[in-house]
KOLVOKE-960715 format. One record per atom (N, C-alpha, C): residue number from 0; x, y, z. Coordinates in steps of 0.05 Angstrom, whole numbers, plus 5000, padded with zeros to 4 digits. Example, Ala and Ser with C-alpha at 12.3 -4.5 7.8 and 13.67 -1.06 7.14 Angstrom:
<node resi="0" east="5264" north="4886" up="5156"/>
<node resi="0" east="5246" north="4910" up="5156"/>
<node resi="0" east="5264" north="4934" up="5156"/>
<node resi="1" east="5257" north="4955" up="5142"/>
<node resi="1" east="5273" north="4979" up="5143"/>
<node resi="1" east="5258" north="5001" up="5157"/>
***
This chain:
<node resi="0" east="0545" north="0778" up="3012"/>
<node resi="0" east="0549" north="0783" up="3033"/>
<node resi="0" east="0563" north="0759" up="3053"/>
<node resi="1" east="0558" north="0728" up="3046"/>
<node resi="1" east="0572" north="0708" up="3046"/>
<node resi="1" east="0598" north="0710" up="3043"/>
<node resi="2" east="0610" north="0717" up="3019"/>
<node resi="2" east="0645" north="0717" up="3020"/>
<node resi="2" east="0656" north="0738" up="3032"/>
<node resi="3" east="0641" north="0769" up="3046"/>
<node resi="3" east="0658" north="0774" up="3070"/>
<node resi="3" east="0660" north="0771" up="3087"/>
<node resi="4" east="0640" north="0757" up="3097"/>
<node resi="4" east="0629" north="0737" up="3123"/>
<node resi="4" east="0655" north="0710" up="3125"/>
<node resi="5" east="0653" north="0703" up="3100"/>
<node resi="5" east="0675" north="0681" up="3102"/>
<node resi="5" east="0697" north="0699" up="3102"/>
<node resi="6" east="0706" north="0718" up="3095"/>
<node resi="6" east="0737" north="0734" up="3091"/>
<node resi="6" east="0739" north="0737" up="3122"/>
<node resi="7" east="0721" north="0748" up="3139"/>
<node resi="7" east="0722" north="0752" up="3161"/>
<node resi="7" east="0731" north="0727" up="3183"/>
<node resi="8" east="0709" north="0708" up="3176"/>
<node resi="8" east="0713" north="0682" up="3186"/>
<node resi="8" east="0743" north="0672" up="3188"/>
<node resi="9" east="0755" north="0669" up="3167"/>
<node resi="9" east="0776" north="0659" up="3153"/>
<node resi="9" east="0802" north="0684" up="3167"/>
<node resi="10" east="0798" north="0711" up="3178"/>
<node resi="10" east="0819" north="0725" up="3183"/>
<node resi="10" east="0818" north="0712" up="3214"/>
<node resi="11" east="0796" north="0711" up="3229"/>
<node resi="11" east="0798" north="0715" up="3252"/>
<node resi="11" east="0810" north="0686" up="3259"/>
<node resi="12" east="0802" north="0662" up="3245"/>
<node resi="12" east="0824" north="0646" up="3248"/>
<node resi="12" east="0841" north="0641" up="3248"/>
<node resi="13" east="0855" north="0656" up="3229"/>
<node resi="13" east="0880" north="0656" up="3225"/>
<node resi="13" east="0892" north="0673" up="3253"/>
<node resi="14" east="0883" north="0694" up="3255"/>
<node resi="14" east="0892" north="0704" up="3272"/>
<node resi="14" east="0896" north="0693" up="3305"/>
<node resi="15" east="0876" north="0675" up="3310"/>
<node resi="15" east="0864" north="0648" up="3330"/>
<node resi="15" east="0887" north="0634" up="3335"/>
<node resi="16" east="0896" north="0625" up="3313"/>
<node resi="16" east="0917" north="0598" up="3304"/>
<node resi="16" east="0945" north="0604" up="3317"/>
<node resi="17" east="0950" north="0629" up="3317"/>
<node resi="17" east="0968" north="0633" up="3336"/>
<node resi="17" east="0975" north="0635" up="3361"/>
<node resi="18" east="0949" north="0641" up="3372"/>
<node resi="18" east="0953" north="0650" up="3399"/>
<node resi="18" east="0959" north="0624" up="3421"/>
<node resi="19" east="0957" north="0604" up="3418"/>
<node resi="19" east="0957" north="0575" up="3429"/>
<node resi="19" east="0996" north="0573" up="3435"/>
<node resi="20" east="0997" north="0583" up="3411"/>
<node resi="20" east="1041" north="0573" up="3410"/>
<node resi="20" east="1051" north="0596" up="3409"/>
<node resi="21" east="1031" north="0626" up="3408"/>
<node resi="21" east="1066" north="0637" up="3410"/>
<node resi="21" east="1078" north="0643" up="3436"/>
<node resi="22" east="1067" north="0641" up="3460"/>
<node resi="22" east="1085" north="0649" up="3483"/>
<node resi="22" east="1108" north="0608" up="3481"/>
<node resi="23" east="1102" north="0595" up="3475"/>
<node resi="23" east="1113" north="0573" up="3471"/>
<node resi="23" east="1134" north="0580" up="3453"/>
<node resi="24" east="1138" north="0587" up="3427"/>
<node resi="24" east="1149" north="0599" up="3404"/>
<node resi="24" east="1172" north="0627" up="3426"/>
<node resi="25" east="1159" north="0642" up="3433"/>
<node resi="25" east="1178" north="0663" up="3442"/>
<node resi="25" east="1191" north="0652" up="3466"/>
<node resi="26" east="1185" north="0630" up="3477"/>
<node resi="26" east="1205" north="0626" up="3499"/>
<node resi="26" east="1222" north="0609" up="3495"/>
<node resi="27" east="1225" north="0601" up="3465"/>
<node resi="27" east="1251" north="0582" up="3451"/>
<node resi="27" east="1264" north="0600" up="3448"/>
<node resi="28" east="1262" north="0621" up="3446"/>
<node resi="28" east="1287" north="0648" up="3439"/>
<node resi="28" east="1292" north="0664" up="3465"/>
<node resi="29" east="1274" north="0648" up="3480"/>
<node resi="29" east="1288" north="0662" up="3511"/>
<node resi="29" east="1276" north="0678" up="3518"/>
<node resi="30" east="1246" north="0682" up="3502"/>
<node resi="30" east="1238" north="0705" up="3521"/>
<node resi="30" east="1224" north="0710" up="3550"/>
<node resi="31" east="1228" north="0725" up="3564"/>
<node resi="31" east="1212" north="0724" up="3597"/>
<node resi="31" east="1183" north="0723" up="3594"/>
<node resi="32" east="1175" north="0722" up="3614"/>
<node resi="32" east="1140" north="0730" up="3617"/>
<node resi="32" east="1136" north="0759" up="3595"/>
<node resi="33" east="1157" north="0770" up="3610"/>
<node resi="33" east="1143" north="0803" up="3606"/>
<node resi="33" east="1141" north="0810" up="3577"/>
<node resi="34" east="1165" north="0798" up="3568"/>
<node resi="34" east="1169" north="0789" up="3530"/>
<node resi="34" east="1155" north="0772" up="3512"/>
<node resi="35" east="1141" north="0758" up="3531"/>
<node resi="35" east="1117" north="0750" up="3519"/>
<node resi="35" east="1089" north="0764" up="3514"/>
<node resi="36" east="1088" north="0777" up="3540"/>
<node resi="36" east="1067" north="0788" up="3544"/>
<node resi="36" east="1069" north="0814" up="3523"/>
<node resi="37" east="1091" north="0828" up="3526"/>
<node resi="37" east="1098" north="0844" up="3506"/>
<node resi="37" east="1083" north="0836" up="3477"/>
<node resi="38" east="1095" north="0815" up="3462"/>
<node resi="38" east="1096" north="0798" up="3429"/>
<node resi="38" east="1070" north="0800" up="3433"/>
<node resi="39" east="1055" north="0786" up="3452"/>
<node resi="39" east="1026" north="0784" up="3443"/>
<node resi="39" east="1006" north="0820" up="3446"/>
<node resi="40" east="1019" north="0836" up="3453"/>
<node resi="40" east="1004" north="0862" up="3460"/>
<node resi="40" east="1008" north="0880" up="3429"/>
<node resi="41" east="1040" north="0869" up="3416"/>
<node resi="41" east="1056" north="0892" up="3398"/>
<node resi="41" east="1026" north="0883" up="3375"/>
<node resi="42" east="1012" north="0858" up="3372"/>
<node resi="42" east="0992" north="0863" up="3354"/>
<node resi="42" east="0970" north="0877" up="3346"/>
<node resi="43" east="0964" north="0876" up="3380"/>
<node resi="43" east="0934" north="0900" up="3381"/>
<node resi="43" east="0946" north="0924" up="3383"/>
<node resi="44" east="0964" north="0936" up="3392"/>
<node resi="44" east="0975" north="0954" up="3383"/>
<node resi="44" east="0977" north="0970" up="3357"/>
<node resi="45" east="0987" north="0947" up="3345"/>
<node resi="45" east="0991" north="0952" up="3317"/>
<node resi="45" east="0960" north="0954" up="3301"/>
<node resi="46" east="0935" north="0938" up="3307"/>
<node resi="46" east="0914" north="0941" up="3301"/>
<node resi="46" east="0905" north="0965" up="3309"/>
<node resi="47" east="0912" north="0972" up="3325"/>
<node resi="47" east="0891" north="0999" up="3338"/>
<node resi="47" east="0908" north="1018" up="3320"/>
<node resi="48" east="0927" north="1029" up="3313"/>
<node resi="48" east="0934" north="1048" up="3308"/>
<node resi="48" east="0927" north="1046" up="3272"/>
<node resi="49" east="0933" north="1020" up="3264"/>
<node resi="49" east="0925" north="1011" up="3234"/>
<node resi="49" east="0904" north="1019" up="3226"/>
<node resi="50" east="0886" north="1006" up="3242"/>
<node resi="50" east="0852" north="1013" up="3241"/>
<node resi="50" east="0831" north="1046" up="3226"/>
<node resi="51" east="0848" north="1061" up="3233"/>
<node resi="51" east="0832" north="1090" up="3215"/>
<node resi="51" east="0851" north="1089" up="3194"/>
<node resi="52" east="0874" north="1084" up="3190"/>
<node resi="52" east="0887" north="1086" up="3169"/>
<node resi="52" east="0878" north="1061" up="3139"/>
<node resi="53" east="0875" north="1047" up="3154"/>
<node resi="53" east="0859" north="1029" up="3128"/>
<node resi="53" east="0825" north="1045" up="3128"/>
<node resi="54" east="0818" north="1049" up="3148"/>
<node resi="54" east="0799" north="1062" up="3143"/>
<node resi="54" east="0802" north="1089" up="3121"/>
<node resi="55" east="0813" north="1104" up="3122"/>
<node resi="55" east="0812" north="1123" up="3104"/>
<node resi="55" east="0823" north="1106" up="3078"/>
<node resi="56" east="0843" north="1099" up="3076"/>
<node resi="56" east="0851" north="1099" up="3058"/>
<node resi="56" east="0831" north="1072" up="3036"/>
<node resi="57" east="0814" north="1052" up="3055"/>
<node resi="57" east="0789" north="1046" up="3036"/>
<node resi="57" east="0755" north="1068" up="3034"/>
<node resi="58" east="0767" north="1091" up="3040"/>
<node resi="58" east="0748" north="1114" up="3035"/>
<node resi="58" east="0752" north="1122" up="3011"/>
<node resi="59" east="0787" north="1122" up="3008"/>
<node resi="59" east="0798" north="1132" up="2972"/>
<node resi="59" east="0795" north="1115" up="2961"/>
<node resi="60" east="0809" north="1090" up="2961"/>
<node resi="60" east="0810" north="1071" up="2951"/>
<node resi="60" east="0791" north="1044" up="2943"/>
<node resi="61" east="0768" north="1043" up="2962"/>
<node resi="61" east="0750" north="1030" up="2962"/>
<node resi="61" east="0760" north="1007" up="2978"/>
<node resi="62" east="0749" north="1002" up="2988"/>
<node resi="62" east="0740" north="0958" up="3009"/>
<node resi="62" east="0756" north="0950" up="2995"/>
<node resi="63" east="0745" north="0934" up="2969"/>
<node resi="63" east="0758" north="0913" up="2964"/>
<node resi="63" east="0788" north="0911" up="2956"/>
<node resi="64" east="0795" north="0945" up="2952"/>
<node resi="64" east="0829" north="0940" up="2942"/>
<node resi="64" east="0836" north="0943" up="2969"/>
<node resi="65" east="0832" north="0953" up="2994"/>
<node resi="65" east="0846" north="0943" up="3018"/>
<node resi="65" east="0853" north="0923" up="3032"/>
<node resi="66" east="0821" north="0913" up="3025"/>
<node resi="66" east="0818" north="0880" up="3033"/>
<node resi="66" east="0842" north="0862" up="3028"/>
<node resi="67" east="0833" north="0869" up="3000"/>
<node resi="67" east="0857" north="0852" up="2984"/>
<node resi="67" east="0892" north="0860" up="2997"/>
<node resi="68" east="0885" north="0886" up="2991"/>
<node resi="68" east="0928" north="0888" up="3001"/>
<node resi="68" east="0933" north="0879" up="3029"/>
<node resi="69" east="0913" north="0885" up="3052"/>
<node resi="69" east="0913" north="0875" up="3080"/>
<node resi="69" east="0921" north="0840" up="3081"/>
<node resi="70" east="0896" north="0833" up="3063"/>
<node resi="70" east="0893" north="0801" up="3067"/>
<node resi="70" east="0923" north="0793" up="3064"/>
<node resi="71" east="0929" north="0802" up="3036"/>
<node resi="71" east="0964" north="0793" up="3028"/>
<node resi="71" east="0992" north="0797" up="3047"/>
<node resi="72" east="0981" north="0831" up="3062"/>
<node resi="72" east="1008" north="0830" up="3080"/>
<node resi="72" east="0998" north="0806" up="3099"/>
<node resi="73" east="0980" north="0798" up="3110"/>
<node resi="73" east="0972" north="0780" up="3127"/>
<node resi="73" east="0991" north="0762" up="3119"/>
<node resi="74" east="0980" north="0740" up="3089"/>
<node resi="74" east="0998" north="0721" up="3086"/>
<node resi="74" east="1038" north="0727" up="3083"/>
<node resi="75" east="1045" north="0749" up="3077"/>
<node resi="75" east="1064" north="0754" up="3085"/>
<node resi="75" east="1080" north="0743" up="3117"/>
<node resi="76" east="1060" north="0773" up="3127"/>
<node resi="76" east="1062" north="0758" up="3167"/>
<node resi="76" east="1056" north="0734" up="3172"/>
<node resi="77" east="1054" north="0722" up="3164"/>
<node resi="77" east="1045" north="0693" up="3175"/>
<node resi="77" east="1071" north="0674" up="3164"/>
<node resi="78" east="1078" north="0683" up="3141"/>
<node resi="78" east="1097" north="0666" up="3135"/>
<node resi="78" east="1127" north="0676" up="3139"/>
<node resi="79" east="1124" north="0700" up="3148"/>
<node resi="79" east="1151" north="0719" up="3162"/>
<node resi="79" east="1161" north="0708" up="3194"/>
<node resi="80" east="1133" north="0696" up="3204"/>
<node resi="80" east="1130" north="0687" up="3231"/>
<node resi="80" east="1137" north="0657" up="3241"/>
<node resi="81" east="1122" north="0646" up="3208"/>
<node resi="81" east="1146" north="0612" up="3212"/>
<node resi="81" east="1174" north="0606" up="3200"/>
<node resi="82" east="1186" north="0640" up="3189"/>
<node resi="82" east="1211" north="0624" up="3188"/>
<node resi="82" east="1219" north="0649" up="3203"/>
<node resi="83" east="1229" north="0651" up="3226"/>
<node resi="83" east="1228" north="0675" up="3249"/>
<node resi="83" east="1261" north="0664" up="3263"/>
<node resi="84" east="1278" north="0674" up="3268"/>
<node resi="84" east="1299" north="0668" up="3280"/>
<node resi="84" east="1306" north="0676" up="3303"/>
<node resi="85" east="1287" north="0698" up="3305"/>
<node resi="85" east="1303" north="0705" up="3336"/>
<node resi="85" east="1271" north="0727" up="3340"/>
<node resi="86" east="1282" north="0735" up="3375"/>
<node resi="86" east="1256" north="0737" up="3382"/>
<node resi="86" east="1238" north="0766" up="3370"/>
<node resi="87" east="1271" north="0784" up="3367"/>
<node resi="87" east="1263" north="0813" up="3346"/>
<node resi="87" east="1242" north="0811" up="3315"/>
<node resi="88" east="1253" north="0784" up="3309"/>
<node resi="88" east="1232" north="0774" up="3286"/>
<node resi="88" east="1205" north="0764" up="3286"/>
<node resi="89" east="1199" north="0758" up="3312"/>
<node resi="89" east="1179" north="0744" up="3318"/>
<node resi="89" east="1158" north="0775" up="3334"/>
<node resi="90" east="1168" north="0789" up="3339"/>
<node resi="90" east="1158" north="0816" up="3344"/>
<node resi="90" east="1146" north="0844" up="3314"/>
<node resi="91" east="1168" north="0831" up="3298"/>
<node resi="91" east="1163" north="0847" up="3268"/>
<node resi="91" east="1144" north="0832" up="3259"/>
<node resi="92" east="1140" north="0804" up="3259"/>
<node resi="92" east="1120" north="0796" up="3251"/>
<node resi="92" east="1099" north="0801" up="3263"/>
<node resi="93" east="1095" north="0806" up="3281"/>
<node resi="93" east="1068" north="0803" up="3295"/>
<node resi="93" east="1064" north="0835" up="3300"/>
<node resi="94" east="1078" north="0858" up="3301"/>
<node resi="94" east="1071" north="0879" up="3290"/>
<node resi="94" east="1065" north="0878" up="3264"/>
<node resi="95" east="1075" north="0865" up="3248"/>
<node resi="95" east="1065" north="0865" up="3220"/>
<node resi="95" east="1032" north="0849" up="3215"/>
<node resi="96" east="1028" north="0829" up="3229"/>
<node resi="96" east="1008" north="0819" up="3225"/>
<node resi="96" east="0985" north="0835" up="3235"/>
<node resi="97" east="0988" north="0845" up="3256"/>
<node resi="97" east="0972" north="0871" up="3271"/>
<node resi="97" east="0966" north="0890" up="3253"/>
<node resi="98" east="0985" north="0900" up="3236"/>
<node resi="98" east="0973" north="0930" up="3216"/>
<node resi="98" east="0950" north="0911" up="3196"/>
<node resi="99" east="0955" north="0889" up="3196"/>
<node resi="99" east="0942" north="0874" up="3166"/>
<node resi="99" east="0916" north="0879" up="3177"/>
<node resi="100" east="0920" north="0867" up="3214"/>
<node resi="100" east="0891" north="0862" up="3220"/>
<node resi="100" east="0881" north="0891" up="3230"/>
<node resi="101" east="0887" north="0909" up="3217"/>
<node resi="101" east="0873" north="0940" up="3216"/>
<node resi="101" east="0846" north="0936" up="3197"/>
<node resi="102" east="0844" north="0909" up="3182"/>
<node resi="102" east="0816" north="0911" up="3155"/>
<node resi="102" east="0798" north="0910" up="3169"/>
<node resi="103" east="0795" north="0892" up="3194"/>
<node resi="103" east="0771" north="0890" up="3204"/>
<node resi="103" east="0749" north="0907" up="3206"/>
<node resi="104" east="0761" north="0929" up="3207"/>
<node resi="104" east="0740" north="0953" up="3202"/>
<node resi="104" east="0735" north="0961" up="3178"/>
<node resi="105" east="0755" north="0966" up="3151"/>
<node resi="105" east="0739" north="0961" up="3128"/>
<node resi="105" east="0722" north="0944" up="3127"/>
<node resi="106" east="0727" north="0908" up="3132"/>
<node resi="106" east="0709" north="0892" up="3123"/>
<node resi="106" east="0681" north="0899" up="3144"/>
<node resi="107" east="0686" north="0907" up="3160"/>
<node resi="107" east="0661" north="0929" up="3173"/>
<node resi="107" east="0637" north="0947" up="3151"/>
<node resi="108" east="0659" north="0963" up="3152"/>
<node resi="108" east="0650" north="0979" up="3141"/>
<node resi="108" east="0638" north="0973" up="3099"/>
<node resi="109" east="0649" north="0945" up="3093"/>
<node resi="109" east="0640" north="0931" up="3072"/>
<node resi="109" east="0614" north="0925" up="3079"/>
<node resi="110" east="0606" north="0907" up="3099"/>
<node resi="110" east="0588" north="0906" up="3103"/>
<node resi="110" east="0558" north="0926" up="3113"/>
<node resi="111" east="0571" north="0951" up="3112"/>
<node resi="111" east="0551" north="0965" up="3118"/>
<node resi="111" east="0542" north="0984" up="3092"/>
<node resi="112" east="0555" north="0983" up="3072"/>
<node resi="112" east="0552" north="0991" up="3046"/>
<node resi="112" east="0534" north="0965" up="3034"/>
<node resi="113" east="0541" north="0951" up="3032"/>
<node resi="113" east="0526" north="0933" up="3027"/>
<node resi="113" east="0500" north="0922" up="3038"/>
<node resi="114" east="0493" north="0930" up="3063"/>
<node resi="114" east="0465" north="0926" up="3070"/>
<node resi="114" east="0441" north="0954" up="3078"/>
<node resi="115" east="0426" north="0944" up="3072"/>
<node resi="115" east="0403" north="0964" up="3074"/>
<node resi="115" east="0394" north="0972" up="3102"/>
<node resi="116" east="0390" north="0993" up="3094"/>
<node resi="116" east="0384" north="1015" up="3136"/>
<node resi="116" east="0373" north="0995" up="3144"/>
<node resi="117" east="0348" north="0975" up="3133"/>
<node resi="117" east="0327" north="0955" up="3145"/>
<node resi="117" east="0346" north="0930" up="3155"/>
<node resi="118" east="0360" north="0916" up="3143"/>
<node resi="118" east="0374" north="0890" up="3143"/>
<node resi="118" east="0411" north="0905" up="3162"/>
<node resi="119" east="0399" north="0927" up="3167"/>
<node resi="119" east="0440" north="0939" up="3169"/>
<node resi="119" east="0440" north="0918" up="3195"/>
<node resi="120" east="0416" north="0920" up="3213"/>
<node resi="120" east="0425" north="0906" up="3245"/>
<node resi="120" east="0439" north="0873" up="3244"/>
<node resi="121" east="0416" north="0866" up="3224"/>
<node resi="121" east="0424" north="0843" up="3223"/>
<node resi="121" east="0446" north="0822" up="3201"/>
<node resi="122" east="0456" north="0839" up="3189"/>
<node resi="122" east="0492" north="0843" up="3178"/>
<node resi="122" east="0507" north="0847" up="3198"/>
<node resi="123" east="0507" north="0867" up="3212"/>
<node resi="123" east="0524" north="0874" up="3235"/>
<node resi="123" east="0528" north="0840" up="3252"/>
<node resi="124" east="0495" north="0838" up="3260"/>
<node resi="124" east="0488" north="0813" up="3271"/>
<node resi="124" east="0519" north="0783" up="3265"/>
<node resi="125" east="0503" north="0777" up="3233"/>
<node resi="125" east="0523" north="0766" up="3218"/>
<node resi="125" east="0555" north="0763" up="3224"/>
<node resi="126" east="0559" north="0794" up="3219"/>
<node resi="126" east="0590" north="0802" up="3231"/>
<node resi="126" east="0606" north="0794" up="3248"/>
<node resi="127" east="0582" north="0808" up="3265"/>
<node resi="127" east="0597" north="0794" up="3301"/>
<node resi="127" east="0596" north="0769" up="3303"/>
<node resi="128" east="0580" north="0756" up="3298"/>
<node resi="128" east="0584" north="0718" up="3288"/>
<node resi="128" east="0600" north="0706" up="3277"/>
<node resi="129" east="0612" north="0722" up="3259"/>
<node resi="129" east="0629" north="0713" up="3236"/>
<node resi="129" east="0653" north="0711" up="3254"/>
<node resi="130" east="0657" north="0735" up="3266"/>
<node resi="130" east="0679" north="0741" up="3280"/>
<node resi="130" east="0694" north="0726" up="3305"/>
<node resi="131" east="0667" north="0715" up="3320"/>
<node resi="131" east="0660" north="0692" up="3345"/>
<node resi="131" east="0677" north="0673" up="3335"/>
<node resi="132" east="0656" north="0661" up="3302"/>
<node resi="132" east="0670" north="0640" up="3308"/>
<node resi="132" east="0694" north="0630" up="3300"/>
<node resi="133" east="0703" north="0658" up="3289"/>
<node resi="133" east="0733" north="0656" up="3270"/>
<node resi="133" east="0751" north="0655" up="3301"/>
<node resi="134" east="0743" north="0663" up="3321"/>
<node resi="134" east="0762" north="0670" up="3343"/>
<node resi="134" east="0760" north="0637" up="3361"/>
<node resi="135" east="0737" north="0630" up="3355"/>
<node resi="135" east="0730" north="0603" up="3375"/>
<node resi="135" east="0752" north="0577" up="3361"/>
<node resi="136" east="0747" north="0583" up="3325"/>
<node resi="136" east="0749" north="0559" up="3314"/>
<node resi="136" east="0794" north="0565" up="3311"/>
<node resi="137" east="0794" north="0575" up="3310"/>
<node resi="137" east="0827" north="0588" up="3300"/>
<node resi="137" east="0839" north="0578" up="3332"/>
<node resi="138" east="0839" north="0585" up="3352"/>
<node resi="138" east="0859" north="0578" up="3377"/>
<node resi="138" east="0858" north="0543" up="3380"/>
<node resi="139" east="0838" north="0526" up="3376"/>
<node resi="139" east="0837" north="0503" up="3374"/>
<node resi="139" east="0849" north="0482" up="3349"/>
<node resi="140" east="0846" north="0493" up="3324"/>
<node resi="140" east="0864" north="0494" up="3302"/>
<node resi="140" east="0890" north="0499" up="3317"/>
<node resi="141" east="0902" north="0517" up="3328"/>
<node resi="141" east="0932" north="0524" up="3327"/>
<node resi="141" east="0942" north="0511" up="3349"/>
<node resi="142" east="0919" north="0495" up="3370"/>
<node resi="142" east="0935" north="0482" up="3387"/>
<node resi="142" east="0931" north="0458" up="3370"/>
<node resi="143" east="0918" north="0436" up="3362"/>
<node resi="143" east="0933" north="0422" up="3345"/>
<node resi="143" east="0954" north="0422" up="3335"/>
<node resi="144" east="0955" north="0444" up="3314"/>
<node resi="144" east="0978" north="0441" up="3304"/>
<node resi="144" east="0998" north="0455" up="3310"/>
<node resi="145" east="1003" north="0460" up="3335"/>
<node resi="145" east="1026" north="0470" up="3347"/>
<node resi="145" east="1027" north="0435" up="3358"/>
<node resi="146" east="1014" north="0418" up="3365"/>
<node resi="146" east="1020" north="0394" up="3378"/>
<node resi="146" east="1020" north="0388" up="3409"/>
<node resi="147" east="1028" north="0365" up="3422"/>
<node resi="147" east="1022" north="0359" up="3442"/>
<node resi="147" east="1041" north="0368" up="3464"/>
<node resi="148" east="1063" north="0374" up="3446"/>
<node resi="148" east="1087" north="0377" up="3462"/>
<node resi="148" east="1095" north="0413" up="3471"/>
<node resi="149" east="1084" north="0420" up="3486"/>
<node resi="149" east="1095" north="0451" up="3499"/>
<node resi="149" east="1128" north="0453" up="3498"/>
<node resi="150" east="1130" north="0437" up="3505"/>
<node resi="150" east="1171" north="0446" up="3493"/>
<node resi="150" east="1174" north="0439" up="3478"/>
<node resi="151" east="1169" north="0427" up="3456"/>
<node resi="151" east="1172" north="0422" up="3430"/>
<node resi="151" east="1153" north="0432" up="3413"/>
<node resi="152" east="1150" north="0464" up="3406"/>
<node resi="152" east="1120" north="0467" up="3395"/>
<node resi="152" east="1132" north="0461" up="3363"/>
<node resi="153" east="1110" north="0450" up="3343"/>
<node resi="153" east="1118" north="0461" up="3317"/>
<node resi="153" east="1102" north="0489" up="3323"/>
<node resi="154" east="1124" north="0495" up="3308"/>
<node resi="154" east="1135" north="0534" up="3295"/>
<node resi="154" east="1119" north="0532" up="3260"/>
<node resi="155" east="1116" north="0514" up="3257"/>
<node resi="155" east="1118" north="0519" up="3223"/>
<node resi="155" east="1094" north="0515" up="3212"/>
<node resi="156" east="1074" north="0490" up="3229"/>
<node resi="156" east="1049" north="0486" up="3211"/>
<node resi="156" east="1030" north="0512" up="3219"/>
<node resi="157" east="1022" north="0513" up="3243"/>
<node resi="157" east="1004" north="0545" up="3258"/>
<node resi="157" east="1005" north="0570" up="3232"/>
<node resi="158" east="1027" north="0585" up="3236"/>
<node resi="158" east="1026" north="0607" up="3221"/>
<node resi="158" east="1035" north="0595" up="3182"/>
<node resi="159" east="1046" north="0570" up="3178"/>
<node resi="159" east="1038" north="0564" up="3148"/>
<node resi="159" east="1001" north="0566" up="3144"/>
<node resi="160" east="0997" north="0548" up="3160"/>
<node resi="160" east="0967" north="0545" up="3155"/>
<node resi="160" east="0950" north="0577" up="3160"/>
<node resi="161" east="0960" north="0586" up="3176"/>
<node resi="161" east="0941" north="0614" up="3178"/>
<node resi="161" east="0949" north="0636" up="3148"/>
<node resi="162" east="0976" north="0623" up="3143"/>
<node resi="162" east="0990" north="0641" up="3111"/>
<node resi="162" east="0960" north="0630" up="3096"/>
<node resi="163" east="0959" north="0607" up="3092"/>
<node resi="163" east="0945" north="0591" up="3077"/>
<node resi="163" east="0914" north="0601" up="3077"/>
<node resi="164" east="0908" north="0606" up="3097"/>
<node resi="164" east="0883" north="0615" up="3093"/>
<node resi="164" east="0880" north="0641" up="3084"/>
<node resi="165" east="0900" north="0659" up="3097"/>
<node resi="165" east="0895" north="0683" up="3091"/>
<node resi="165" east="0896" north="0685" up="3059"/>
<node resi="166" east="0907" north="0678" up="3049"/>
<node resi="166" east="0915" north="0669" up="3019"/>
<node resi="166" east="0885" north="0653" up="3001"/>
<node resi="167" east="0871" north="0641" up="3018"/>
<node resi="167" east="0842" north="0627" up="3019"/>
<node resi="167" east="0825" north="0656" up="3017"/>
<node resi="168" east="0828" north="0665" up="3037"/>
<node resi="168" east="0806" north="0697" up="3039"/>
<node resi="168" east="0822" north="0717" up="3017"/>
<node resi="169" east="0848" north="0723" up="3010"/>
<node resi="169" east="0851" north="0743" up="2986"/>
<node resi="169" east="0838" north="0734" up="2959"/>
<node resi="170" east="0849" north="0702" up="2960"/>
<node resi="170" east="0830" north="0701" up="2932"/>
<node resi="170" east="0801" north="0699" up="2931"/>
<node resi="171" east="0796" north="0690" up="2955"/>
<node resi="171" east="0754" north="0691" up="2942"/>
<node resi="171" east="0754" north="0727" up="2946"/>
<node resi="172" east="0765" north="0744" up="2956"/>
<node resi="172" east="0760" north="0767" up="2951"/>
<node resi="172" east="0768" north="0785" up="2927"/>
<node resi="173" east="0783" north="0769" up="2920"/>
<node resi="173" east="0803" north="0782" up="2889"/>
<node resi="173" east="0767" north="0767" up="2874"/>
<node resi="174" east="0769" north="0735" up="2869"/>
<node resi="174" east="0742" north="0740" up="2844"/>
<node resi="174" east="0713" north="0745" up="2863"/>
<node resi="175" east="0708" north="0745" up="2893"/>
<node resi="175" east="0679" north="0750" up="2885"/>
<node resi="175" east="0658" north="0781" up="2898"/>
<node resi="176" east="0684" north="0798" up="2918"/>
<node resi="176" east="0680" north="0824" up="2933"/>
<node resi="176" east="0681" north="0838" up="2907"/>
<node resi="177" east="0665" north="0854" up="2898"/>
<node resi="177" east="0655" north="0879" up="2888"/>
<node resi="177" east="0666" north="0905" up="2901"/>
<node resi="178" east="0665" north="0915" up="2887"/>
<node resi="178" east="0681" north="0944" up="2906"/>
<node resi="178" east="0655" north="0952" up="2921"/>
<node resi="179" east="0651" north="0963" up="2947"/>
<node resi="179" east="0619" north="0963" up="2955"/>
<node resi="179" east="0613" north="1002" up="2954"/>
<node resi="180" east="0647" north="1010" up="2954"/>
<node resi="180" east="0641" north="1042" up="2959"/>
<node resi="180" east="0642" north="1054" up="2931"/>
<node resi="181" east="0641" north="1042" up="2903"/>
<node resi="181" east="0636" north="1045" up="2887"/>
<node resi="181" east="0666" north="1069" up="2878"/>
<node resi="182" east="0684" north="1052" up="2884"/>
<node resi="182" east="0709" north="1065" up="2878"/>
<node resi="182" east="0730" north="1045" up="2866"/>
<node resi="183" east="0746" north="1058" up="2842"/>
<node resi="183" east="0766" north="1035" up="2833"/>
<node resi="183" east="0743" north="1028" up="2808"/>
***
């Protein structure tokens, strides 16, 4: 259970890292406040669309496989974000990151699979705590990595660090997660 909780914390830290600097990054490409809002929303829209897809795929191919695929996709999305050269590239990178973040429902299903009926409530509470810890730490780390100047944020470090964290979560998943629903 510890590994999947670490994966959730790491995944949410990666998400949260991007939040503080993304508006400034978008503005560096001339984005209006409305476009910045749309850029922030595209992640959640893609995640909303992807969650049922990843859930169905994890039922068919196994939780571990889908968690690993989506973590690899997150690595790619964060690297793509760090190399963005236009507002369109930012939108594509955030949509891809959101699509891959649909894995949170798969992680939650994994926890349900490995917990007994008696300890499921505790396990889901730990899942919520892992989610919250990641969401608290991510923006703080992102703000530090973006630097002190909002007019000239560091656009390389936050997404590359998020990519590194996703890669660490992928490595942990590959090495230590077992397929919880006995597929593959």
